TORVOLO-134992 format. One record per residue (C-alpha): x, y, z; residue number from 1. Coordinates in steps of 0.02 Angstrom, whole numbers, plus 50000, padded with zeros to 5 digits. Last residue first. Layout:
BEGIN
+-------+-------+-------+-----+
!  east ! north !    up !   n !
+-------+-------+-------+-----+
!     X !     Y !     Z ! NUM !
...
+-------+-------+-------+-----+
***
This chain:
BEGIN
+-------+-------+-------+-----+
!  east ! north !    up !   n !
+-------+-------+-------+-----+
! 53298 ! 53612 ! 54795 ! 411 !
! 53200 ! 53547 ! 54644 ! 410 !
! 53261 ! 53368 ! 54647 ! 409 !
! 53240 ! 53273 ! 54484 ! 408 !
! 53275 ! 53087 ! 54458 ! 407 !
! 53294 ! 53044 ! 54275 ! 406 !
! 53280 ! 52877 ! 54185 ! 405 !
! 53341 ! 52855 ! 54006 ! 404 !
! 53302 ! 52711 ! 53889 ! 403 !
! 53377 ! 52633 ! 53732 ! 402 !
! 53437 ! 52716 ! 53572 ! 401 !
! 53282 ! 52695 ! 53464 ! 400 !
! 53232 ! 52834 ! 53345 ! 399 !
! 53079 ! 52880 ! 53242 ! 398 !
! 52981 ! 52945 ! 53391 ! 397 !
! 52826 ! 52835 ! 53395 ! 396 !
! 52698 ! 52922 ! 53508 ! 395 !
! 52760 ! 53032 ! 53651 ! 394 !
! 52651 ! 52970 ! 53793 ! 393 !
! 52710 ! 52981 ! 53973 ! 392 !
! 52592 ! 52897 ! 54095 ! 391 !
! 52576 ! 52974 ! 54268 ! 390 !
! 52401 ! 53047 ! 54260 ! 389 !
! 52344 ! 52962 ! 54422 ! 388 !
! 52236 ! 52823 ! 54347 ! 387 !
! 52354 ! 52803 ! 54199 ! 386 !
! 52497 ! 52766 ! 54319 ! 385 !
! 52398 ! 52626 ! 54399 ! 384 !
! 52337 ! 52556 ! 54232 ! 383 !
! 52509 ! 52551 ! 54155 ! 382 !
! 52600 ! 52488 ! 54311 ! 381 !
! 52507 ! 52323 ! 54307 ! 380 !
! 52652 ! 52201 ! 54334 ! 379 !
! 52533 ! 52106 ! 54453 ! 378 !
! 52662 ! 52107 ! 54592 ! 377 !
! 52691 ! 52291 ! 54553 ! 376 !
! 52505 ! 52330 ! 54573 ! 375 !
! 52500 ! 52238 ! 54739 ! 374 !
! 52647 ! 52342 ! 54799 ! 373 !
! 52568 ! 52504 ! 54739 ! 372 !
! 52404 ! 52474 ! 54829 ! 371 !
! 52269 ! 52564 ! 54730 ! 370 !
! 52109 ! 52630 ! 54811 ! 369 !
! 52105 ! 52784 ! 54698 ! 368 !
! 52142 ! 52897 ! 54847 ! 367 !
! 52286 ! 52781 ! 54890 ! 366 !
! 52357 ! 52806 ! 54715 ! 365 !
! 52343 ! 52996 ! 54730 ! 364 !
! 52431 ! 52992 ! 54899 ! 363 !
! 52569 ! 52885 ! 54825 ! 362 !
! 52591 ! 53003 ! 54677 ! 361 !
! 52615 ! 53164 ! 54778 ! 360 !
! 52804 ! 53152 ! 54802 ! 359 !
! 52830 ! 53123 ! 54616 ! 358 !
! 52796 ! 52992 ! 54484 ! 357 !
! 52816 ! 52985 ! 54293 ! 356 !
! 52803 ! 52839 ! 54172 ! 355 !
! 52860 ! 52774 ! 54005 ! 354 !
! 52837 ! 52786 ! 53817 ! 353 !
! 52652 ! 52742 ! 53829 ! 352 !
! 52546 ! 52657 ! 53695 ! 351 !
! 52577 ! 52487 ! 53774 ! 350 !
! 52655 ! 52316 ! 53737 ! 349 !
! 52819 ! 52362 ! 53823 ! 348 !
! 52864 ! 52546 ! 53825 ! 347 !
! 52840 ! 52635 ! 53659 ! 346 !
! 52911 ! 52805 ! 53614 ! 345 !
! 53072 ! 52742 ! 53535 ! 344 !
! 53176 ! 52832 ! 53667 ! 343 !
! 53102 ! 52725 ! 53805 ! 342 !
! 53058 ! 52832 ! 53954 ! 341 !
! 53088 ! 52848 ! 54141 ! 340 !
! 53028 ! 52976 ! 54266 ! 339 !
! 53069 ! 53012 ! 54447 ! 338 !
! 53011 ! 53166 ! 54540 ! 337 !
! 53056 ! 53270 ! 54694 ! 336 !
! 53002 ! 53447 ! 54743 ! 335 !
! 52917 ! 53393 ! 54903 ! 334 !
! 52940 ! 53218 ! 54974 ! 333 !
! 52774 ! 53151 ! 55037 ! 332 !
! 52800 ! 52977 ! 54965 ! 331 !
! 52959 ! 52981 ! 54860 ! 330 !
! 53021 ! 52809 ! 54913 ! 329 !
! 52848 ! 52734 ! 54886 ! 328 !
! 52839 ! 52808 ! 54709 ! 327 !
! 53005 ! 52741 ! 54641 ! 326 !
! 52930 ! 52571 ! 54598 ! 325 !
! 52802 ! 52661 ! 54490 ! 324 !
! 52938 ! 52741 ! 54386 ! 323 !
! 53034 ! 52581 ! 54358 ! 322 !
! 52875 ! 52486 ! 54315 ! 321 !
! 52828 ! 52617 ! 54186 ! 320 !
! 53001 ! 52609 ! 54110 ! 319 !
! 53003 ! 52418 ! 54105 ! 318 !
! 52833 ! 52404 ! 54023 ! 317 !
! 52652 ! 52391 ! 54076 ! 316 !
! 52496 ! 52284 ! 54078 ! 315 !
! 52445 ! 52157 ! 54210 ! 314 !
! 52462 ! 51967 ! 54211 ! 313 !
! 52572 ! 51944 ! 54363 ! 312 !
! 52746 ! 51890 ! 54416 ! 311 !
! 52835 ! 51941 ! 54255 ! 310 !
! 53018 ! 51977 ! 54280 ! 309 !
! 53052 ! 52149 ! 54211 ! 308 !
! 53219 ! 52204 ! 54140 ! 307 !
! 53313 ! 52368 ! 54141 ! 306 !
! 53392 ! 52448 ! 53989 ! 305 !
! 53521 ! 52586 ! 53986 ! 304 !
! 53534 ! 52766 ! 54042 ! 303 !
! 53535 ! 52833 ! 54218 ! 302 !
! 53523 ! 53018 ! 54260 ! 301 !
! 53523 ! 53112 ! 54425 ! 300 !
! 53459 ! 53291 ! 54415 ! 299 !
! 53497 ! 53415 ! 54553 ! 298 !
! 53429 ! 53583 ! 54607 ! 297 !
! 53518 ! 53624 ! 54770 ! 296 !
! 53441 ! 53676 ! 54935 ! 295 !
! 53511 ! 53520 ! 55017 ! 294 !
! 53341 ! 53478 ! 55091 ! 293 !
! 53326 ! 53315 ! 54996 ! 292 !
! 53494 ! 53242 ! 54943 ! 291 !
! 53479 ! 53072 ! 55027 ! 290 !
! 53293 ! 53061 ! 54988 ! 289 !
! 53330 ! 53093 ! 54804 ! 288 !
! 53458 ! 52951 ! 54800 ! 287 !
! 53332 ! 52834 ! 54883 ! 286 !
! 53205 ! 52871 ! 54746 ! 285 !
! 53333 ! 52825 ! 54614 ! 284 !
! 53369 ! 52660 ! 54702 ! 283 !
! 53185 ! 52613 ! 54716 ! 282 !
! 53161 ! 52642 ! 54530 ! 281 !
! 53316 ! 52542 ! 54483 ! 280 !
! 53266 ! 52396 ! 54593 ! 279 !
! 53091 ! 52390 ! 54518 ! 278 !
! 53162 ! 52390 ! 54341 ! 277 !
! 53272 ! 52240 ! 54379 ! 276 !
! 53450 ! 52273 ! 54326 ! 275 !
! 53554 ! 52340 ! 54182 ! 274 !
! 53598 ! 52525 ! 54183 ! 273 !
! 53755 ! 52552 ! 54077 ! 272 !
! 53742 ! 52739 ! 54044 ! 271 !
! 53775 ! 52770 ! 54227 ! 270 !
! 53752 ! 52895 ! 54369 ! 269 !
! 53762 ! 53048 ! 54258 ! 268 !
! 53744 ! 53197 ! 54374 ! 267 !
! 53652 ! 53350 ! 54307 ! 266 !
! 53648 ! 53516 ! 54400 ! 265 !
! 53472 ! 53578 ! 54372 ! 264 !
! 53433 ! 53754 ! 54310 ! 263 !
! 53313 ! 53711 ! 54170 ! 262 !
! 53450 ! 53722 ! 54037 ! 261 !
! 53553 ! 53603 ! 54144 ! 260 !
! 53416 ! 53472 ! 54134 ! 259 !
! 53409 ! 53485 ! 53944 ! 258 !
! 53598 ! 53465 ! 53933 ! 257 !
! 53592 ! 53312 ! 54045 ! 256 !
! 53454 ! 53237 ! 53937 ! 255 !
! 53557 ! 53265 ! 53779 ! 254 !
! 53709 ! 53184 ! 53859 ! 253 !
! 53603 ! 53036 ! 53916 ! 252 !
! 53532 ! 53013 ! 53740 ! 251 !
! 53707 ! 53024 ! 53665 ! 250 !
! 53769 ! 52889 ! 53783 ! 249 !
! 53616 ! 52784 ! 53740 ! 248 !
! 53685 ! 52765 ! 53564 ! 247 !
! 53693 ! 52845 ! 53392 ! 246 !
! 53792 ! 52789 ! 53242 ! 245 !
! 53885 ! 52626 ! 53212 ! 244 !
! 53963 ! 52604 ! 53041 ! 243 !
! 53988 ! 52428 ! 52975 ! 242 !
! 54074 ! 52364 ! 52816 ! 241 !
! 54026 ! 52187 ! 52765 ! 240 !
! 54084 ! 52065 ! 52630 ! 239 !
! 54218 ! 51966 ! 52721 ! 238 !
! 54113 ! 51890 ! 52861 ! 237 !
! 54187 ! 51787 ! 53004 ! 236 !
! 54114 ! 51689 ! 53151 ! 235 !
! 53956 ! 51629 ! 53063 ! 234 !
! 53839 ! 51535 ! 53182 ! 233 !
! 53870 ! 51364 ! 53261 ! 232 !
! 53736 ! 51230 ! 53269 ! 231 !
! 53702 ! 51163 ! 53445 ! 230 !
! 53561 ! 51285 ! 53478 ! 229 !
! 53485 ! 51221 ! 53315 ! 228 !
! 53470 ! 51045 ! 53388 ! 227 !
! 53374 ! 51110 ! 53539 ! 226 !
! 53254 ! 51202 ! 53422 ! 225 !
! 53223 ! 51043 ! 53322 ! 224 !
! 53197 ! 50939 ! 53480 ! 223 !
! 53065 ! 51066 ! 53534 ! 222 !
! 53105 ! 51193 ! 53669 ! 221 !
! 53027 ! 51239 ! 53838 ! 220 !
! 53152 ! 51357 ! 53916 ! 219 !
! 53216 ! 51314 ! 54089 ! 218 !
! 53283 ! 51491 ! 54116 ! 217 !
! 53460 ! 51436 ! 54158 ! 216 !
! 53450 ! 51283 ! 54045 ! 215 !
! 53409 ! 51384 ! 53889 ! 214 !
! 53542 ! 51511 ! 53939 ! 213 !
! 53671 ! 51371 ! 53960 ! 212 !
! 53626 ! 51301 ! 53788 ! 211 !
! 53654 ! 51470 ! 53708 ! 210 !
! 53820 ! 51494 ! 53797 ! 209 !
! 53880 ! 51321 ! 53743 ! 208 !
! 53829 ! 51359 ! 53564 ! 207 !
! 53940 ! 51513 ! 53567 ! 206 !
! 53918 ! 51701 ! 53561 ! 205 !
! 54032 ! 51814 ! 53460 ! 204 !
! 53926 ! 51812 ! 53301 ! 203 !
! 53999 ! 51894 ! 53147 ! 202 !
! 53897 ! 52047 ! 53092 ! 201 !
! 53763 ! 52070 ! 52961 ! 200 !
! 53607 ! 52000 ! 53045 ! 199 !
! 53673 ! 52051 ! 53218 ! 198 !
! 53535 ! 51999 ! 53340 ! 197 !
! 53444 ! 52166 ! 53320 ! 196 !
! 53598 ! 52239 ! 53407 ! 195 !
! 53689 ! 52085 ! 53473 ! 194 !
! 53831 ! 52063 ! 53348 ! 193 !
! 53867 ! 52248 ! 53349 ! 192 !
! 53894 ! 52256 ! 53537 ! 191 !
! 53856 ! 52441 ! 53573 ! 190 !
! 53913 ! 52443 ! 53756 ! 189 !
! 53734 ! 52436 ! 53818 ! 188 !
! 53611 ! 52391 ! 53680 ! 187 !
! 53500 ! 52508 ! 53579 ! 186 !
! 53627 ! 52553 ! 53445 ! 185 !
! 53584 ! 52632 ! 53277 ! 184 !
! 53680 ! 52530 ! 53149 ! 183 !
! 53731 ! 52577 ! 52973 ! 182 !
! 53781 ! 52424 ! 52870 ! 181 !
! 53867 ! 52429 ! 52701 ! 180 !
! 53849 ! 52255 ! 52628 ! 179 !
! 53951 ! 52205 ! 52475 ! 178 !
! 53874 ! 52084 ! 52352 ! 177 !
! 53949 ! 51909 ! 52344 ! 176 !
! 53857 ! 51881 ! 52457 ! 175 !
! 53688 ! 51948 ! 52513 ! 174 !
! 53632 ! 51785 ! 52596 ! 173 !
! 53795 ! 51781 ! 52695 ! 172 !
! 53757 ! 51956 ! 52757 ! 171 !
! 53586 ! 51895 ! 52814 ! 170 !
! 53668 ! 51750 ! 52906 ! 169 !
! 53776 ! 51859 ! 53017 ! 168 !
! 53696 ! 51804 ! 53181 ! 167 !
! 53518 ! 51831 ! 53121 ! 166 !
! 53445 ! 51798 ! 52948 ! 165 !
! 53399 ! 51612 ! 52943 ! 164 !
! 53346 ! 51613 ! 53125 ! 163 !
! 53338 ! 51492 ! 53274 ! 162 !
! 53521 ! 51510 ! 53319 ! 161 !
! 53518 ! 51698 ! 53325 ! 160 !
! 53364 ! 51704 ! 53438 ! 159 !
! 53451 ! 51613 ! 53580 ! 158 !
! 53599 ! 51733 ! 53591 ! 157 !
! 53474 ! 51874 ! 53563 ! 156 !
! 53379 ! 51837 ! 53723 ! 155 !
! 53538 ! 51821 ! 53826 ! 154 !
! 53604 ! 51986 ! 53759 ! 153 !
! 53435 ! 52070 ! 53789 ! 152 !
! 53425 ! 52018 ! 53972 ! 151 !
! 53324 ! 51868 ! 54030 ! 150 !
! 53187 ! 51914 ! 54155 ! 149 !
! 53081 ! 51757 ! 54129 ! 148 !
! 52936 ! 51840 ! 54037 ! 147 !
! 53029 ! 51907 ! 53885 ! 146 !
! 53121 ! 51742 ! 53859 ! 145 !
! 52961 ! 51639 ! 53872 ! 144 !
! 52871 ! 51756 ! 53752 ! 143 !
! 53011 ! 51737 ! 53624 ! 142 !
! 53004 ! 51548 ! 53643 ! 141 !
! 52817 ! 51550 ! 53608 ! 140 !
! 52837 ! 51661 ! 53455 ! 139 !
! 52971 ! 51545 ! 53389 ! 138 !
! 52855 ! 51396 ! 53419 ! 137 !
! 52719 ! 51480 ! 53318 ! 136 !
! 52838 ! 51519 ! 53176 ! 135 !
! 52891 ! 51336 ! 53161 ! 134 !
! 53079 ! 51324 ! 53166 ! 133 !
! 53216 ! 51398 ! 53056 ! 132 !
! 53132 ! 51567 ! 53074 ! 131 !
! 53149 ! 51709 ! 52948 ! 130 !
! 53149 ! 51867 ! 53053 ! 129 !
! 53174 ! 52053 ! 53039 ! 128 !
! 53040 ! 52133 ! 53147 ! 127 !
! 53071 ! 52034 ! 53306 ! 126 !
! 53261 ! 52050 ! 53313 ! 125 !
! 53251 ! 52217 ! 53224 ! 124 !
! 53179 ! 52301 ! 53377 ! 123 !
! 53334 ! 52407 ! 53394 ! 122 !
! 53401 ! 52482 ! 53233 ! 121 !
! 53478 ! 52425 ! 53069 ! 120 !
! 53503 ! 52508 ! 52901 ! 119 !
! 53578 ! 52391 ! 52771 ! 118 !
! 53638 ! 52470 ! 52609 ! 117 !
! 53663 ! 52317 ! 52498 ! 116 !
! 53788 ! 52345 ! 52358 ! 115 !
! 53806 ! 52265 ! 52186 ! 114 !
! 53967 ! 52245 ! 52084 ! 113 !
! 54007 ! 52078 ! 52167 ! 112 !
! 53841 ! 52012 ! 52104 ! 111 !
! 53665 ! 51995 ! 52176 ! 110 !
! 53567 ! 51835 ! 52147 ! 109 !
! 53455 ! 51849 ! 52301 ! 108 !
! 53462 ! 52018 ! 52386 ! 107 !
! 53283 ! 52072 ! 52347 ! 106 !
! 53211 ! 51899 ! 52380 ! 105 !
! 53289 ! 51899 ! 52554 ! 104 !
! 53204 ! 52065 ! 52590 ! 103 !
! 53038 ! 51994 ! 52529 ! 102 !
! 53058 ! 51846 ! 52648 ! 101 !
! 53092 ! 51971 ! 52787 ! 100 !
! 52926 ! 52057 ! 52750 !  99 !
! 52831 ! 51892 ! 52755 !  98 !
! 52911 ! 51832 ! 52918 !  97 !
! 52882 ! 51996 ! 53009 !  96 !
! 52705 ! 52004 ! 52938 !  95 !
! 52672 ! 51830 ! 53006 !  94 !
! 52721 ! 51886 ! 53181 !  93 !
! 52877 ! 51923 ! 53282 !  92 !
! 52853 ! 51956 ! 53469 !  91 !
! 52920 ! 52123 ! 53531 !  90 !
! 52861 ! 52182 ! 53404 !  89 !
! 52757 ! 52129 ! 53255 !  88 !
! 52763 ! 52199 ! 53079 !  87 !
! 52745 ! 52354 ! 52971 !  86 !
! 52801 ! 52365 ! 52790 !  85 !
! 52866 ! 52500 ! 52672 !  84 !
! 52918 ! 52448 ! 52496 !  83 !
! 53050 ! 52569 ! 52437 !  82 !
! 53082 ! 52663 ! 52274 !  81 !
! 53015 ! 52830 ! 52337 !  80 !
! 52978 ! 52827 ! 52524 !  79 !
! 52794 ! 52819 ! 52575 !  78 !
! 52728 ! 52890 ! 52738 !  77 !
! 52768 ! 52901 ! 52923 !  76 !
! 52778 ! 52715 ! 52962 !  75 !
! 52794 ! 52681 ! 53149 !  74 !
! 52615 ! 52628 ! 53189 !  73 !
! 52655 ! 52443 ! 53185 !  72 !
! 52842 ! 52414 ! 53204 !  71 !
! 52963 ! 52430 ! 53060 !  70 !
! 53020 ! 52343 ! 52901 !  69 !
! 53079 ! 52456 ! 52759 !  68 !
! 53115 ! 52375 ! 52590 !  67 !
! 53224 ! 52404 ! 52439 !  66 !
! 53241 ! 52449 ! 52257 !  65 !
! 53373 ! 52523 ! 52144 !  64 !
! 53413 ! 52668 ! 52260 !  63 !
! 53401 ! 52855 ! 52238 !  62 !
! 53466 ! 53025 ! 52295 !  61 !
! 53606 ! 52975 ! 52413 !  60 !
! 53561 ! 53091 ! 52557 !  59 !
! 53372 ! 53096 ! 52538 !  58 !
! 53368 ! 52907 ! 52517 !  57 !
! 53472 ! 52886 ! 52675 !  56 !
! 53368 ! 53005 ! 52782 !  55 !
! 53206 ! 52917 ! 52732 !  54 !
! 53284 ! 52748 ! 52766 !  53 !
! 53342 ! 52798 ! 52939 !  52 !
! 53174 ! 52876 ! 52985 !  51 !
! 53079 ! 52724 ! 52922 !  50 !
! 53193 ! 52597 ! 53006 !  49 !
! 53194 ! 52677 ! 53179 !  48 !
! 53095 ! 52535 ! 53259 !  47 !
! 53198 ! 52407 ! 53166 !  46 !
! 53240 ! 52350 ! 52990 !  45 !
! 53302 ! 52443 ! 52837 !  44 !
! 53354 ! 52357 ! 52674 !  43 !
! 53417 ! 52465 ! 52530 !  42 !
! 53476 ! 52388 ! 52366 !  41 !
! 53608 ! 52477 ! 52263 !  40 !
! 53637 ! 52401 ! 52090 !  39 !
! 53804 ! 52386 ! 52002 !  38 !
! 53958 ! 52498 ! 51994 !  37 !
! 53990 ! 52478 ! 52179 !  36 !
! 53927 ! 52592 ! 52315 !  35 !
! 54044 ! 52706 ! 52414 !  34 !
! 53972 ! 52744 ! 52585 !  33 !
! 54098 ! 52826 ! 52704 !  32 !
! 54008 ! 52993 ! 52707 !  31 !
! 53849 ! 52890 ! 52732 !  30 !
! 53885 ! 52882 ! 52919 !  29 !
! 53863 ! 53070 ! 52933 !  28 !
! 53695 ! 53063 ! 52841 !  27 !
! 53637 ! 52924 ! 52957 !  26 !
! 53683 ! 53026 ! 53111 !  25 !
! 53599 ! 53181 ! 53040 !  24 !
! 53433 ! 53092 ! 53017 !  23 !
! 53442 ! 52973 ! 53166 !  22 !
! 53343 ! 53071 ! 53295 !  21 !
! 53454 ! 53086 ! 53448 !  20 !
! 53431 ! 53271 ! 53491 !  19 !
! 53243 ! 53266 ! 53467 !  18 !
! 53235 ! 53127 ! 53597 !  17 !
! 53323 ! 53234 ! 53727 !  16 !
! 53219 ! 53391 ! 53695 !  15 !
! 53054 ! 53298 ! 53707 !  14 !
! 53103 ! 53204 ! 53865 !  13 !
! 53175 ! 53357 ! 53954 !  12 !
! 53019 ! 53459 ! 53913 !  11 !
! 52906 ! 53318 ! 53974 !  10 !
! 52999 ! 53311 ! 54138 !   9 !
! 52992 ! 53500 ! 54156 !   8 !
! 52804 ! 53499 ! 54134 !   7 !
! 52787 ! 53361 ! 54266 !   6 !
! 52904 ! 53453 ! 54385 !   5 !
! 52799 ! 53611 ! 54374 !   4 !
! 52634 ! 53515 ! 54385 !   3 !
! 52680 ! 53428 ! 54549 !   2 !
! 52546 ! 53294 ! 54548 !   1 !
+-------+-------+-------+-----+
***
């Protein structure tokens, strides 16, 4: 492993994530928050829920009750006046359902004078859930969608129709109270009705689209689930004000700044990356090969969210798979590295945020008896990268604005 590049990669990651923590972004959004004369209830859901709620309570002083629902291991302590809960992600579990039921209790019976401060971040689709079908079936459908290679918009189009809180239905449950929603975006283009499946935003997707997605991926659905796909979601809400704050664009800008501080000339390839993780990794490696020997220090950045189609039963995540897929293209190339991380600090069902490879990774894998192509077929990037010191671990970060991949060329 090229220790210099590895240290620089970690420095870029740490600096970039620190720049997109939601504290200041939430405080800025609250400049437009004007609660009514009644009660203020806070509901926060998503991987960044604790950080967002903590910042909000510090900014406004107090609330009249509320709840924080985030992923296991993401709570950083108690917050005065709020019940803090952890639940399942990326597949919802009984704690997801129980915590969401408590949120619905909190907003039941509110009046026009009351206000719901709703803080939403990525991961909310699994964490904030009250299913309209059996919970076990919902978990099974979620696993099918994650395994088939569906993108996040397709996944959330299905999820909305199987839920009592998604697709604008949570805002309906809050009525006649006003809902002031602050959203931290983790989806390309910041579509408010798709982030965490849009609990407080009118749904732009249609029943026909949902049914087409179910047919495209040949989803196994009960008659009840099929019937729900044919029921339309709310297309207008008159009790919601929404402020979007933070996105993958900011993450890419922060990464570019960090690269420049290390002497690299950054080039933003896209902040709309949406393809198979393996394809993205191979593409980034090919870019480095093209520019190798130029004598210039370059950094090529791509932000967004790739997908993984499961062909094996290994362990990993999209960022780890992207990095490992870049390794063959970098084999023997000096001064070149590719790394990719999820800004929330967790990549797939693992304790890693992402992965790192360089020109020495393939030799290290061969020395361990690992065939990278067999590993990729098994979707087992985690164990392969772990064997050669290529896992990136940040721990839960407190934010969630999608992923960034960086290809470094040190001259």
